[in-house]
C-alpha positions in Angstrom: -22.4 -37.7 -48.6 -24.2 -40.5 -50.4 -27.9 -40.3 -51.0 -28.5 -42.8 -48.2 -26.6 -40.6 -45.7 -28.4 -37.5 -46.8 -31.7 -39.2 -46.2 -30.4 -40.3 -42.8 -29.4 -36.7 -42.0 -32.9 -35.4 -42.9 -34.6 -38.2 -40.9 -32.4 -37.6 -37.8 -32.7 -33.8 -38.0 -36.5 -34.2 -38.1 -36.5 -36.6 -35.2 -34.2 -34.4 -33.0 -35.7 -31.0 -33.8 -39.3 -32.0 -34.0 -39.0 -34.5 -31.1 -37.5 -31.8 -28.9 -40.3 -29.4 -30.0 -43.0 -32.0 -29.1 -41.3 -32.6 -25.7 -41.3 -28.9 -24.9 -44.9 -28.4 -26.0 -46.0 -31.5 -24.0 -44.4 -30.1 -20.8 -45.5 -26.5 -21.3 -49.0 -25.3 -20.3 -50.4 -22.0 -21.6 -53.7 -20.7 -20.3 -54.8 -17.3 -21.6 -58.3 -16.0 -20.7 -59.3 -19.6 -19.8 -58.5 -21.0 -23.2 -56.0 -23.8 -23.3 -53.5 -24.4 -26.0 -54.2 -26.8 -28.9 -57.6 -25.5 -29.7 -57.9 -27.6 -32.8 -57.1 -31.0 -31.2 -60.6 -31.4 -29.8 -61.9 -30.9 -33.4 -59.5 -33.4 -34.8 -60.4 -36.0 -32.2 -64.1 -35.5 -32.7 -63.9 -35.8 -36.5 -61.6 -38.8 -36.4 -63.6 -40.6 -33.8 -66.8 -40.0 -35.8 -65.2 -41.7 -38.7 -64.0 -44.6 -36.5 -67.5 -45.0 -35.0 -69.1 -45.1 -38.4 -70.7 -41.7 -38.1 -71.1 -39.0 -40.8 -68.8 -36.0 -41.0 -70.6 -32.6 -41.3 -73.8 -34.1 -39.9 -72.7 -35.8 -36.7 -69.8 -33.5 -35.9 -68.9 -29.9 -36.8 -66.6 -29.9 -39.8 -65.1 -26.8 -41.4 -62.6 -28.7 -43.6 -62.8 -30.9 -46.7 -63.4 -34.6 -46.1 -60.1 -36.2 -47.1 -57.9 -34.6 -44.4 -60.3 -35.8 -41.7 -59.7 -39.4 -42.8 -56.0 -38.7 -42.7 -56.4 -37.8 -39.0 -57.7 -41.3 -38.1 -54.3 -43.0 -37.7 -53.3 -40.5 -35.0 -56.5 -41.0 -33.2 -56.1 -44.8 -33.3 -52.5 -44.5 -32.1 -53.6 -42.9 -28.8 -54.3 -39.3 -30.0 -57.6 -39.4 -28.1 -55.7 -39.3 -24.8 -52.3 -37.8 -25.6 -51.5 -34.5 -27.3 -47.9 -35.6 -28.1 -49.2 -38.2 -30.5 -50.6 -35.5 -32.8 -47.3 -33.6 -32.7 -45.3 -36.7 -33.7 -47.8 -37.6 -36.3 -47.7 -34.2 -38.0 -44.0 -34.1 -37.6 -43.7 -37.3 -39.6 -45.4 -35.5 -42.6 -42.9 -32.6 -42.2 -40.0 -35.1 -42.5 -41.6 -36.9 -45.5 -42.1 -33.6 -47.3 -38.4 -32.7 -46.8 -37.3 -36.2 -48.1 -39.7 -36.0 -51.0 -38.4 -32.6 -52.1 -34.8 -33.7 -51.9 -35.3 -36.9 -53.9 -37.3 -35.1 -56.5 -35.1 -32.0 -56.9 -31.8 -33.8 -57.0 -32.5 -34.5 -60.6 -31.3 -30.9 -61.2 -28.7 -30.4 -58.5 -27.7 -32.8 -55.7 -26.4 -30.3 -53.2 -29.1 -27.7 -53.6 -31.8 -30.3 -53.6 -30.5 -31.5 -50.2 -30.4 -27.9 -49.0 -34.0 -27.4 -50.0 -34.9 -30.5 -48.0 -33.0 -29.3 -45.0 -34.5 -25.8 -45.2 -37.9 -27.5 -45.1 -37.1 -29.3 -41.9 -36.0 -26.1 -40.1 -38.7 -23.8 -41.5 -40.0 -22.3 -38.3 -43.6 -22.1 -39.4 -43.7 -25.8 -40.2 -41.9 -26.7 -37.0 -44.2 -24.7 -34.8 -47.4 -25.9 -36.5 -46.4 -29.5 -36.4 -45.2 -29.8 -32.8 -48.2 -27.9 -31.5 -50.7 -30.3 -33.2 -51.8 -28.4 -36.3 -52.5 -30.2 -39.5 -50.6 -27.9 -41.9 -47.8 -30.5 -42.4 -50.4 -32.8 -44.1 -51.5 -30.0 -46.3 -47.9 -29.2 -47.3 -47.1 -32.8 -48.1 -50.2 -33.1 -50.4 -49.5 -29.7 -52.0 -45.9 -30.4 -52.9 -46.7 -33.9 -54.0 -48.8 -32.3 -56.8 -46.2 -29.5 -57.4 -43.4 -32.1 -58.0 -45.6 -34.1 -60.3 -46.3 -31.0 -62.3 -42.6 -30.2 -62.4 -41.9 -33.6 -63.9 -44.7 -33.1 -66.4 -46.5 -36.3 -65.2 -49.9 -35.2 -66.5 -52.4 -37.8 -65.2 -50.7 -38.3 -61.8 -50.5 -34.5 -61.4 -54.2 -34.1 -62.2 -55.1 -36.8 -59.7 -52.8 -35.2 -57.0 -54.4 -31.8 -57.6 -57.9 -33.3 -57.2 -57.0 -35.1 -54.0 -55.2 -32.1 -52.7 -58.2 -29.8 -53.3 -60.4 -32.0 -51.2 -57.7 -32.4 -48.5 -57.6 -28.7 -47.7 -58.4 -26.6 -50.8 -54.9 -25.0 -51.3 -54.2 -27.2 -54.3 -57.0 -25.4 -56.1 -54.3 -22.7 -56.7 -52.5 -25.2 -58.9 -55.4 -26.1 -61.1 -55.4 -22.9 -63.3 -51.6 -23.1 -63.7 -51.8 -26.7 -64.9 -54.7 -25.9 -67.1 -53.0 -23.0 -68.9 -49.6 -24.6 -69.3 -50.9 -27.4 -71.5 -51.6 -26.3 -75.0 -53.7 -29.3 -76.0 -57.4 -29.1 -75.3 -57.4 -32.8 -75.0 -55.0 -32.6 -72.1 -56.9 -29.7 -70.5 -60.2 -31.7 -70.8 -58.5 -34.7 -69.2 -57.2 -32.6 -66.4 -60.7 -31.2 -65.6 -62.3 -34.6 -66.0 -59.9 -36.2 -63.5 -60.4 -33.4 -61.0 -64.2 -33.7 -61.5 -64.2 -37.5 -60.9 -62.1 -37.1 -57.8 -64.5 -34.4 -56.6 -67.5 -36.6 -57.1 -65.8 -39.5 -55.2 -64.6 -37.3 -52.4 -67.7 -35.2 -51.7 -70.6 -36.8 -53.5 -71.9 -38.9 -50.6 -71.7 -35.9 -48.2 -73.4 -33.6 -50.6 -76.3 -36.0 -50.9 -76.6 -37.1 -47.3 -76.2 -33.8 -45.5 -76.1 -31.0 -48.0 -76.8 -28.0 -45.8 -74.1 -29.1 -43.2 -71.7 -30.0 -46.0 -71.8 -26.7 -47.9 -71.1 -24.7 -44.7 -67.4 -25.3 -45.0 -67.5 -24.1 -48.7 -69.1 -20.9 -47.6 -66.5 -20.7 -44.8 -63.6 -20.9 -47.3 -65.1 -18.4 -49.8 -67.5 -15.7 -48.6 -67.0 -16.5 -44.9 -69.7 -16.9 -42.4 -71.2 -14.2 -40.3 -68.7 -12.9 -37.8 -65.9 -14.9 -39.4 -65.4 -13.2 -42.7 -61.7 -12.8 -41.9 -59.2 -14.3 -39.4 -55.7 -15.3 -38.6 -53.0 -12.8 -39.2 -54.2 -11.4 -42.5 -53.9 -7.6 -42.8 -57.5 -7.6 -43.9 -58.5 -9.2 -40.6 -56.9 -6.5 -38.6 -58.5 -3.8 -40.7 -61.9 -5.4 -40.1 -61.2 -5.5 -36.3 -60.4 -1.8 -36.5 -63.6 -1.1 -38.3 -62.1 -0.6 -41.8 -63.0 -4.0 -43.2 -64.3 -4.5 -46.7 -67.6 -6.2 -47.5 -67.0 -10.0 -47.8 -68.2 -9.9 -51.4 -65.5 -7.3 -52.2 -62.9 -9.3 -50.4 -63.8 -12.4 -52.5 -63.7 -10.3 -55.7 -60.3 -9.0 -54.7 -59.0 -12.5 -54.2 -60.4 -13.8 -57.5 -59.3 -10.8 -59.6 -55.8 -10.7 -58.1 -55.3 -14.4 -58.8 -56.7 -14.1 -62.3 -54.2 -11.4 -63.1 -51.4 -13.5 -61.6 -52.4 -16.6 -63.7 -52.6 -14.5 -66.9 -49.2 -13.0 -66.1 -47.6 -16.4 -65.7 -49.3 -17.6 -68.9 -48.2 -14.6 -71.0 -44.6 -14.6 -69.6 -44.4 -18.4 -70.0 -43.1 -18.8 -66.5 -42.0 -22.2 -65.3 -44.0 -24.4 -63.0 -42.1 -23.5 -59.8 -42.0 -19.8 -60.6 -45.7 -19.7 -61.5 -46.8 -21.4 -58.3 -44.5 -19.1 -56.2 -46.0 -16.0 -57.7 -49.6 -17.2 -57.2 -49.0 -18.2 -53.6 -47.4 -14.8 -52.8 -50.4 -13.0 -54.3 -52.7 -15.3 -52.3 -50.7 -14.5 -49.2 -51.5 -10.8 -49.6 -55.1 -10.9 -50.6 -56.7 -13.8 -48.7 -58.6 -12.5 -45.7 -58.0 -15.6 -43.5 -54.3 -16.2 -43.6 -53.3 -18.3 -40.6 -49.7 -18.7 -39.5 -49.4 -22.2 -40.9 -50.2 -21.1 -44.4 -46.8 -19.3 -44.6 -45.1 -22.7 -44.9 -45.9 -22.8 -48.6 -44.1 -19.6 -49.7 -41.2 -20.5 -47.3 -40.6 -23.8 -49.0 -41.2 -22.4 -52.5 -38.7 -19.6 -52.0 -36.1 -21.9 -50.5 -35.4 -23.1 -54.1 -33.9 -19.7 -54.7 -32.6 -19.2 -51.2 -30.1 -22.0 -51.7 -28.2 -19.7 -54.1 -29.2 -16.4 -52.4 -29.1 -16.5 -48.6 -30.8 -13.1 -48.4 -34.0 -14.8 -49.5 -33.7 -17.4 -46.7 -33.1 -14.8 -44.1 -36.2 -12.9 -45.0 -38.5 -15.9 -45.0 -37.0 -17.3 -41.9 -37.1 -14.1 -39.9 -40.6 -13.3 -41.1 -41.7 -15.8 -38.5 -41.1 -13.3 -35.8 -43.5 -10.5 -36.8 -46.1 -13.0 -38.2 -46.2 -15.0 -34.9 -46.2 -11.8 -32.9 -49.2 -10.5 -35.0 -51.1 -13.7 -33.9 -51.0 -12.3 -30.3 -53.1 -9.4 -31.4 -55.5 -11.4 -33.6 -59.0 -12.2 -32.5 -59.1 -16.0 -31.8 -62.0 -18.4 -31.3 -64.3 -17.2 -28.6 -63.2 -13.6 -29.2 -60.1 -14.1 -27.1 -57.1 -11.8 -27.8 -53.8 -12.4 -26.1 -52.7 -8.8 -26.0 -55.9 -7.0 -25.6 -55.9 -3.2 -25.2 -57.4 -0.2 -27.1 -56.0 0.1 -30.5 -54.2 -3.3 -30.4 -55.3 -4.0 -33.9 -52.9 -1.3 -35.2 -50.0 -3.2 -33.7 -51.2 -6.4 -35.2 -51.7 -4.8 -38.6 -48.2 -3.4 -38.5 -46.6 -6.7 -37.6 -48.7 -8.6 -40.2 -47.8 -6.0 -42.8 -44.1 -6.2 -42.0 -44.1 -10.0 -42.3 -46.0 -9.8 -45.6 -43.5 -7.3 -47.0 -40.6 -9.5 -46.0 -42.1 -12.3 -48.1 -42.7 -10.0 -51.0 -39.2 -8.7 -50.8 -37.9 -12.3 -50.8 -40.1 -12.8 -53.9 -38.5 -9.7 -55.5 -35.0 -11.0 -54.9 -36.1 -14.4 -56.3 -37.3 -12.8 -59.5 -33.7 -11.6 -60.0 -32.1 -14.9 -59.2 -31.9 -17.9 -61.5 -33.8 -20.9 -60.2 -31.4 -23.9 -60.0 -33.9 -26.1 -61.8 -33.5 -23.9 -64.8 -29.7 -24.6 -65.0 -30.0 -28.0 -66.6 -30.7 -31.6 -65.6 -27.9 -33.5 -63.8 -29.7 -36.9 -63.5 -32.3 -38.7 -65.7 -34.0 -40.1 -62.7 -34.5 -38.6 -59.2 -33.4 -42.0 -57.7 -30.3 -42.3 -59.8 -27.1 -42.6 -57.7 
């Protein structure tokens, strides 16, 4: 197929698959212990409407996320998201489709067919599909994250630095990219420029909030690092289930474990001179294991990263695709907002821990297979430009 037809296939696949998902979600009602589905939509609406009304995030409405992503929620609110859940599903689905198209157009420089397969694998990634159609904002995070990744892959220094800075203050995950970008440039001039650009973006993004409502603003920083009282862990992290069972680590130890593990991963990538994609994949897999608040949507990142190997080794695809089952099942045993648990019985945390551990091991095994498989981007360049016919 021509490039235009491949783009059309990706667009149609996104429309059909995600459109059907949104339709199913819109016509399905789930009520567990009095808690309705879409728990985050009320937060999105409140934050977006606060911006529209000229209010101040953090001070005028509870905000546990960086500022930029809240501004990216405004279009959905203006398009009717205040009244209709399906608007949010379609809005986030649009970002899922744009991510798939962006990956295809960028990676086709190395191989036309495999780049298209990475794009299509992104569309059908079950974690991305589920999060998008049910009104979770992970699709925006994924789009911003891989925008920076692809700029790094192309060695576009200044745009990559800008994208990393913007990504950090969208939802923090892009901070994982900063040490990789810093270490892979040998010139201290380039490294200084990287840090300077990220610093400028930081001042622009958060400066006003830090001055106008400091105490309210820093709450989300504490939430992302040490955690707040009673919410030191969460989601489907194995550490969360251990904490529920009474075997949790002090939050300072959990933070130290995250930082030390990531530091070792960064130094390993640096010493082994791993490529951009390989380095990011290793760091994300380490983060997946040690971060105490892993939510289901976060698994989209390793799924897409590993799909670059899965196009030449289907065993990797099967592991990341099927890991959706135990990870989502583990969510049923996790303590949700309001201390609700879907499957609540004595010792249920053990089941949740086992399922979360199984899903984690499936991702790690996929990473093991990837380490033995040549990445198609390392096999030479087919096109000088990603848009070349």
